[in-house]
N, C-alpha and C positions, 0 to 999 in steps of 0.2 A: 543369504544376503549377497552373496558372489555373483549371480546371473543381474543383468543389468533391465530393470524393467522397460518395458516395452513404451511408457508414456514420457519416459527420459527425452527421447529423440521425437517426441509427438510436435512439440512446441517451436515455431520459427522465432521467436523472440524471447523466451527463456533458455539457459543452458542449467543443466543439471549434473550434481555430482554430489557423490556418496561415501562416505569412510565405511571402513567395516565394520565398525562400531553402530552406525545408522545414524552419523548425522550428514542432514542431507542440506546441501546449500543450493541455492538456485539465484541464478543470476541474470537480471533483465536486462536486454541489450537492443537493439536494432542492427542487424546485420551482422552483427559481433561487436558492434562498436557502441558507444552511448547510446543511451534512449532518447529518440524523437519520437516521443507517443504520439500512438495512430490506434485507429481500430483495431487492429488487431493485437497489440497488447491487451486491449480491455476484455477482449475475446478470449486471448489463452489465460488470462488471469480466473476467469470464472472459470475454466474447464481444469486447469492445473489444481487450482487450491483444491478443486474436489478429488482428483487423483491422487493428489499426496496424501489428503484426509483417510482415504480408504487404503495406503497401503500403509501393512504395520510393521512394514521393515524400516521406516523413518520414526526416529528417536526422538530428535531432535531438528528443527527448521531453523536455517539460517538467510535470512534474504539480504542481494546486497545487488549495487549496479554495475557498470562499467565504466572503465576509465575516472576521470574524476567529478563526474554526476552522477546523481541517481537517477532523477528526471529531471530535466532544467527547461525542454523545450517540446512544445506541442505542435503536429504536422494534421489534425484531424480532417483526413481523408474520405468522409463521408460527408453528403449535403443534409442539412436539416430541413430543409424542406420536404422531404422527402417523407411520406407517413412511416414507410416500412424501415426507414432507418433509424426514424426516432423510435420505433415499438423495440427495433433489436437493443438499443440504448437503454429503455426502459425496461425491458427483461433481462440483460445484462447488469445493469444497474442496481438492481434492484437486490443480485445473489453474489457480486464481486465480494462487497465486506461480509455479509453474514458467510459466504463460504469460506474465507480467509479466517474468521472466526473462529468456525467450525472446525477448523484445523486443531484435533485433539493431542497436541503436542507443543511443549514450549516452542515458542517462536522468539528468536533474535536478530533483529535488524542491524545489518551495519551499513549506514548511512554514507557514501565515496564521495559526498558532495552534494551540491546544490539539489536540493527538493522541491523545486516550485511548480509542479503537477502531480496530482495522485500521490504526494506526501503521507496520506495517511495510511498507504499500503505497506509503507514501514512504521508507523509511528502506531499501528495496533498491535504492535509487537511487545511481548512479555521483560525482553530487555531491550535497549534502545540505544546504540553506539552509534555517535556522530564523529566523523574525521574535524579537524580542526577548521577547515575552511568551508564546511559544510551552510547552506543555510535554507531556510524555510519560507514559501508564500506560497498561497492560494494561486497562482496566476492565473487559470482559464475561465476562473466565474466573474466576480464583482470588475477586475480590471479590465475584464473581455466583454463587459455588460453581460454575464448570465447568472441566472438566481444560484447561488451555491446550495444545491436541492440533491445533490448525489450522494450525500452520506457524510460531505466535510460541514455541514453545520451542525452534524450532532457531534463531531468527533473535534473539531477545533472548540467548541464549546466544553465539550469535557476535559480537554487536556489545558485549555487556558483559564477556563471558568465562564461564565455568561457575559460579563463585560468585555475583559479582554478580548474573549474568542470573537465577539460582534466587531468589536474595533479591528484587530486583524482581520477577519474576511472583509467589512466595509472600506479598507482603508490599502488592501493590496499591502500591508506590512511586510517588510522582510526582516525576518529574524537571523541572527549569526547564530552560530554554532553556542557560544559561551552564554547569549542570551536566552536560546532555546534550554541550555542547560540552568539557569537561576531560575526559569519559569516552570522547571518541570516536565518539559518536552520531551528531552531525553535525558536518558541516566549516567552516561559519561561522553567527555570529548576528549579524543584521543588522538594522535599522529596521525594520518594517512597513511602512512608504511605501517602501521602496528596494528589497523582497524581491524583487518582479517584475523589475525593471531590475538588479539584481545576476545573477537566474536567465538574462537574456537575454544579460546579457555572457559567461556562461560558455557560454552557446550559441554565441554567434558565434564565440569562439574556438577551441570545439570543431568547426566548420565548415572550420577552415583545416588541417584535417588530411585528408590523401587519403581521400575515402569507402571503399576496400575498406578500409583499415589504421584507420579510424573504427568500422564496424561490427566488423572481430574484435577489436579491442582491447577493444570491450565483452564479446564471447563467452570471450575468455580469462580477463577479470576474473570474469567471473560462473559460470566453468566449475567451483568447489565448491559455490558455492551451491545452484547447479541441482541438482547428486548430491544433497546432505545436503536439499535441499527433497523432492526425487524419492524419496530411500529414507524420509525420518521423517515425511512429514505424511497418508498413508494410514494408519499405524500409529497417529499420534497422534489423528486422528479416530475411529478405531475406540474409543478408549479414553475419550475428550470424548462421544461418544454414551455409553457404557456407565454414565459419571457422570453424564450427563443424566437417564438413564431410574432409576438408581439414585435421584436428588433427587427424581424426580416420584412414585415409589413410597412415597416416604417423607415427603411432602407430608401435611401435617394434613387430613384429610378434613372 
């Protein structure tokens, strides 16, 4: 496990670090700083999650962001009015959460700040920790006039329940870390300076579980989510695309 896998240096928006006992930490970033979400992130996640899943040297995964935000800003760099670009979004969108859930090792999220874009990348973890200043929102969809069909329609209703989930998505509601804890969205809220230390404590504890049991516990605990994502994401993306086309056609000339 001392040799650095080639895929650790493959992705421009993800940094990889693995301990000798197999705890893999991935840090999402933009040019080394906080994430400004763009198409490169979406593409990297799809393929990186597959690489992580295939590497038996990984025993536990920690996902975090950079600086004092997880993902708070979006700057999408592909035009929605091009068929080939929406086709790419559709292809990736059907796979990104599925590939994340197909990682057969326990996943810990260390949410280091505002998670307003693709918060579900962290919230689909088995153990979810949030810094005290973290906040949660689904910014890119309804607040931006877009159908929330890329899987967030499934994840947030699972996390909050149907009524609260619909309210959250339709109103652009922002949840504080403490509110997220009270609602069961996250498991712990900790001071920012203790976040990674606490994540590592959980990872070390999970390593005490025998390997096959550790892997298959992740599999059995994510079975329902994997089924829901597989069933509903492709359909949701079609509706999202239809909504985007309607918005483009009705934009002022």
